[in-house]
N, C-alpha and C positions, 0 to 999 in steps of 0.2 A: 465553323468558327469555334475556337476554344472558349469555354466559359471562363470568365475572369472574376477576380475578387473572392475566390474561395478562402475560407478560414478553417484551419485545421487545429484542433486541440488534442494533444497527446498526454495521457497520464502515464508517465514512465515509472511504473511502480516496481518495487522489489519482487512482488509475487506475480502481478499481471500488468500487461500493457493494454490500454484502451485508447481508442481514437474516435474523436468527434469530428464530423464534417457538417458545416453549416448547411441547413436545408434537408439533411438526411439523418441527423442524430448520430448515435453511436454505431459505427460501422465495423469496428474491430475490437475484439476482446479475447486475448490469448495469453498464456503464461509467458513471463519474461524469461525465456530460456533459449539457448542456442547450442547446437551440436556442431563440432568441427571434426574433420578428418585430420588426425595427428600427422600424417605423412606429408601433407601439403598445406595444412592450416586452412583448407577450404571449408566454407560453411555447407553443411549437408542437411540441416533441418533447423527450423525455427518455430517457436510457439508450442502448441500442443504436441506436435510430432516430436519435438526435442524433449519435452517433459516426459513423454511416454517412454523415452529411452533411459531415464534416470534409474540407476540401480541395476540396469540390464545391459549396459554397454560393455563392449570388449576393449582391449588395449589400443585399438586403432581409432577409437572414438573418444573425443574430449567434450564434455558438456560443461558449459559456462552459464552463469547468470550475470547479466550486465550490471545489476546493482545488488550489493550485499551490505546489510547493515546500514542502509540509507546512503551509501556512497557508491560512486562508479567503480566497480571492481574490475571490469574488463572492457576496455575501450573498443577492442576489435568486436566483441560480442554486442556491444551497444550499436556499433556501426552496422553490423549484420542485421540486428533487429530493426533499426530504422530503415535500412534498405528493403527489408521484407515488407514493412508497412507501406513504403512508397510503391513497391511492386503491386501490392494489393489495391492501391489507388489508381493503378495504370489503366484499368478498364473505364475509369471516369475521366472525361475529357477535361483535365486540369492543366493549366499553364502554371507550373510550379514557380516560375520566376515572378509571377504576379500574385502569389499566394502568401498569406500571413500564417505563420506556424507558431503555436504556443506550446512549449514543453513544460509540463508540471513535474517537478522533481521533489524528493524528500528534502527537508531543510538541512540535512547533514551534507548534502552535495556542496563541495567547496566552490569558490569563485573560479578557480582554475579549471575545475571539472565542468562548470557551466560554460565557460568559454570554449572548451573542447567540444561540448555538445552542440553549441551554436555553429562552430566551424564545420562539424560533421554535417549538419543540416544544410549549411550553405553549399558544401561540396555536392550534395545531392540535388542542388538546384533551387533551393528556397532562399530568397534574398532577405525577406523580412522575418526574422526569428527573434523571439524573446522568451524568457524563462520566468516562471513564477513558482512559489512554494505550494506544495500540494495542500497544505493546511488551509490556505486562503481559498483556493478553488473549491476544496471540499466543503468549506463553510457555506459558500454560495450555493453549491449543489444540494446542500442539506436544508436549504430554505432560510438561511440566516441573511438578513439585510445588513451586510457589513458596511454599506455606504451611509447608514443612518448615524446621527450623532449620539450613539448609544452603544454601550459595551456589550459584546457577545463573547462567549467562550466555547471552544470546541476541543475535544480530545479525539485525535485521529489515530486509531490503533491499526497500523498497516502491516505489511509483511516483514519489513526490516527495522522500522522505527515506529515509535509512538510520538506523534507531534502534538504539542499542546499550545494553543494560541488564544490570546484575547485580542479581538478586533474592534475597530471603530473608525468611522469616516473613511472607509475604503482600504484600510491597511492594518497590518499587525502592530499592536501597541506593545505587547509583551508576548514572548514565545520561548519555548524550550523543547528539547527533544531527548528521548532516552532510547537506547538501542535494545529495547525489550518489546517484542511484538510477535507476530505469527511464527517467524522462523525460530525465534528464541524458545517459544513454547515447545516447538517440535524437537529442538535440540535437548531440552530438559527431559522430554518424554523418552528419547533415545537413551540418554544417560541413566535414567531411572530404571528402565527395562533391563538394561545391561547389568546394573548393580543388583537389582532385586530378583530378577529371574534368570540371570546369566544367559541372556539372549541378545543377539545382535539383530536389530531391525533397521530398515532404511527410512528415508524421509517420507516416502509415500505412505508407509504403514503408520508412521508417527502422525502424519497429517490426518489420516483416517481416524485414529484414536482421538486426536484433538477435536475433530468435528463431531464425533459421536458422543464422547464423554465429557468434553470441556465444560466446566462450570466454575463459578466463583461464589456459589451459594454456601452459606455457613451450614445450613441444614439441608440434606438431600432427602426428598420424599420419593419413594419408588426408585431406589438406586438401580442404575443400569450397569451392565458389564459389556465387554467387547472381546470377542475371540479373534486372536491374531496369530500369524505364523511368522517364524524367523529361524535363525540358526543358533543352536545351542553352542555357546563359546567353549564349553568344556568338552563335549563329545564331537563337535563339528558337524552334527547332523541336524536336518530340519526338525522343527518342533512346533507344536501348537500350544498356546497358553491363553488364559483368560485374565483380563485386568479389570478392576472395578472403578467405578466413577469417583469414589471417595479418594482413591489414590491420585487420580488426575487433578481433582479439586485441590488437594494439598499443594501440588506443584504450581497450579495456576495462582493460588492465593499468594504464594511467596513472590511470584513474578509481578502480580498486580500491585503488591505493596509498594514496589519501586515506582510504578506509574503513579500511584496515589501520592507518594512523597513528592515527586516532581511536579505534580499538579498543584499541590499546596504551595510549593515554592513560586510557581507562576502567579498564584493568587496573592501571595505576600508582596509581589512586586507590582501588582496592579494598582493604578491610581484609585483613590477612594470613590470618586463618582462612578467609575466603571465597575468597581466592586459592587456598588449599590444596584446598578443595572443587572449585573449577573445574578445577584441574590434574588432579584424580583423575577427575572426571566429564566433562570436556570442555565444549564449547559447542554450541548449536543455531543453525542458520542457517535463517531464515524469510523469507517474502515471495516475490514474483515473481522477485527476483534470485537466489534459491536454486536456480532452475532453470537458471541459466547453466552451461554445461559447465565443469567443473574448479573450481568454487567451493570445494568441500570440501577438495580438496588444496591449493588456494591458501592458505586461512586456516590450515590445519595447518602449512604451511611458514612463514607469516608470524608466527604467534602461538605456535608450539611447543605447540599444544594439539590433543587429539583433537576432531574436529568431526563432527557428523551433520546431515543435511538433515531438516527437519521432514517428517513423513509426508504432510501436506496443506498445503504452504506457502502456497497461495493462499487457503485458507479457515480457517487456524488462528485468526486473530483473531476472526472471527465465531463460530467453534466455542468459543472461550474465554469468550465473553460469557455463556453459559448458567450457568457456574460463578460468575461475578461477580454475576450477577443473583440467584442464590440467597442470597448473603451481602450483600445490600444494606447498605452502610455498615459492614460488619464483616469485614475481611480477615485478622484474626488467627486465625480459626477456619476450618479446611478444610471446604468444603461437603460435605454428605453426599449421595450419589447416591440 
């Protein structure tokens, strides 16, 4: 007999897609990436296998990311990604028609795109589907009691967007978003390397530089460097170059200034009582950007607030889905473990 009452939470992120299944925890965590055969538009790879093709594909392969800049960029790729996730769940005896599915998306995803995502899920056999903003699920997963009559603030630096939210009594009170996040940092690194060193590099190399040298500290002690390879755009030949951490720091600081400005705007719109709570409790930094060196100290200086990094910044969103799934449609009551 099939198990009934399964609850599935999906963090449909720009960089990675994660899946939570009640009773089993996080069962899926792979890049949000899909590869197609250009000749027949057939999906040939999803997740890590598709990401491994980036920058190495030939003319017959098209690689798409379902979400870019916090919006649904390719509906076919999104469908292929969800189908792949459901296939991975096929080994578990789940009756999808009696399953509740929660899709967590960036706040930039429009109402029309949300409806399209729900329709896709329903076509795959799930009848009970609902959507929540990632910033809310991430706050819960980061340990914030959003159901309390008290204000909390979170800055979620994801792959496509940075979402900033003030929450109380189970929902967002004030929120905003800026399309400056992980992918933007990588794009800036690619542009800088091209301008400064006359070299062309791909997103994988830019990501490696970001993870190795990324920092927003004003002063760098024991500065690191990173040796990378690319194509010299003058000679057209492969070349190796070394880039220093201070160079990446300057790029990061310019980008983070925009996030800090947007965060101040959110605080300016926050009701006085909630502002008082936030001043006393501080704010939480979540998402992959929380792992950048010096982020905590940077926001403490810019916002005059105590900050803490979420314990599991990369999985907080999908971790928070289990609580939202328990209270389907009623967030005024705190879920009971």
